[in-house]
Residue frames relative to the residue before (quaternion, step in Angstrom):
aa qw qx qy qz dx dy dz
X 1.0000 0.0000 0.0000 0.0000 0.00 0.00 0.00
X 0.0587 -0.8158 0.5753 0.0000 3.57 -0.49 1.16
X 0.4470 -0.6797 0.5187 0.2629 3.52 -1.17 0.66
X 0.3254 -0.7242 0.5696 0.2127 3.54 -1.00 0.77
X 0.6722 -0.4921 0.3656 0.4151 3.54 -1.28 0.28
X 0.6291 0.5440 -0.3350 0.4428 3.59 1.03 -0.75
X 0.6522 0.5070 -0.3144 0.4678 3.59 1.00 -0.78
X 0.6495 0.5050 -0.3183 0.4710 3.58 0.98 -0.79
X 0.6597 0.4944 -0.3061 0.4761 3.59 0.93 -0.87
X 0.6425 0.5271 -0.3203 0.4547 3.61 0.98 -0.81
X 0.6538 0.5066 -0.3065 0.4711 3.57 1.02 -0.81
X 0.6752 0.4902 -0.2943 0.4661 3.59 0.91 -0.90
X 0.6664 0.4872 -0.3061 0.4741 3.60 0.89 -0.89
X 0.6443 0.5165 -0.3201 0.4644 3.59 0.97 -0.79
X 0.6611 0.5037 -0.3043 0.4654 3.57 0.97 -0.83
X 0.6568 0.4987 -0.3145 0.4702 3.59 0.96 -0.81
X 0.6485 0.5066 -0.3135 0.4738 3.55 0.98 -0.83
X 0.6460 0.5210 -0.3117 0.4627 3.59 0.99 -0.81
X 0.6460 0.5171 -0.3213 0.4604 3.57 1.00 -0.78
X 0.6597 0.5012 -0.3072 0.4682 3.58 0.93 -0.90
X 0.6574 0.4964 -0.3095 0.4749 3.59 0.93 -0.86
X 0.6540 0.5190 -0.3106 0.4543 3.60 0.96 -0.83
X 0.6602 0.4944 -0.3064 0.4752 3.58 0.97 -0.81
X 0.6474 0.5246 -0.3201 0.4507 3.58 1.00 -0.81
X 0.7422 0.4133 -0.2366 0.4716 3.59 0.78 -1.00
X 0.5991 0.5610 -0.3807 0.4259 3.63 1.12 -0.39
X 0.6576 0.5065 -0.3134 0.4614 3.61 1.21 -0.38
X 0.5364 0.6217 -0.4101 0.3969 3.59 1.24 -0.15
X 0.5735 -0.6168 0.4220 0.3355 3.57 -1.15 0.64
X 0.7702 0.2553 -0.1437 0.5666 3.58 0.96 -0.88
X 0.3739 -0.7391 0.5055 0.2415 3.61 -0.61 1.04
X 0.4027 -0.7176 0.5210 0.2270 3.55 -0.93 0.92
X 0.7496 -0.2371 0.1800 0.5911 3.58 0.81 -0.99
X 0.6120 -0.6013 0.3580 0.3686 3.62 -1.01 0.68
X 0.6224 0.5390 -0.3596 0.4391 3.61 1.05 -0.61
X 0.7349 0.4212 -0.2424 0.4731 3.59 0.90 -0.86
X 0.6933 0.5106 -0.2909 0.4172 3.62 1.03 -0.66
X 0.6887 0.4083 -0.2831 0.5280 3.59 1.18 -0.28
X 0.4009 -0.7523 0.4614 0.2458 3.63 -0.45 1.15
X 0.6335 0.5387 -0.3429 0.4370 3.60 1.02 -0.68
X 0.6865 0.4702 -0.2786 0.4796 3.56 0.88 -0.97
X 0.6781 0.4918 -0.3097 0.4498 3.60 0.89 -0.86
X 0.6067 0.5451 -0.3589 0.4539 3.61 1.09 -0.62
X 0.6744 0.4791 -0.2919 0.4801 3.58 0.89 -0.93
X 0.6612 0.5305 -0.3032 0.4353 3.58 0.91 -0.95
X 0.7236 0.4272 -0.2513 0.4804 3.58 0.82 -0.97
X 0.5911 0.5363 -0.3752 0.4713 3.62 1.11 -0.49
X 0.6437 0.5026 -0.3172 0.4821 3.58 1.01 -0.77
X 0.6449 0.5083 -0.3223 0.4710 3.59 0.98 -0.78
X 0.6449 0.5197 -0.3168 0.4623 3.58 0.97 -0.82
X 0.6468 0.5073 -0.3135 0.4754 3.56 1.02 -0.80
X 0.6877 0.4895 -0.2918 0.4498 3.58 0.86 -0.93
X 0.6578 0.5121 -0.3152 0.4535 3.59 1.00 -0.75
X 0.7315 0.4127 -0.2416 0.4861 3.58 1.04 -0.67
X 0.6854 0.4925 -0.2982 0.4458 3.60 1.17 -0.26
X 0.4036 0.7204 -0.4824 0.2923 3.59 1.21 0.23
X 0.4910 -0.6519 0.4972 0.2945 3.54 -1.12 0.69
X 0.5927 -0.5447 0.4404 0.3976 3.57 -1.23 0.34
X 0.2134 -0.7966 0.5569 0.0984 3.55 -0.69 1.09
């Protein structure tokens, strides 16, 4: 099973987006949710989402 360029780009973009969202919500006074407020968890979560969205088969 090999990774395509699209899957790698989706994972990287998802991770970067997750990091930015995590940093933004971690500075708020009231935490919205633990997944979004922790930059480490949100980076992993959004990278996984980016990978899953780009690795779908042709339907």
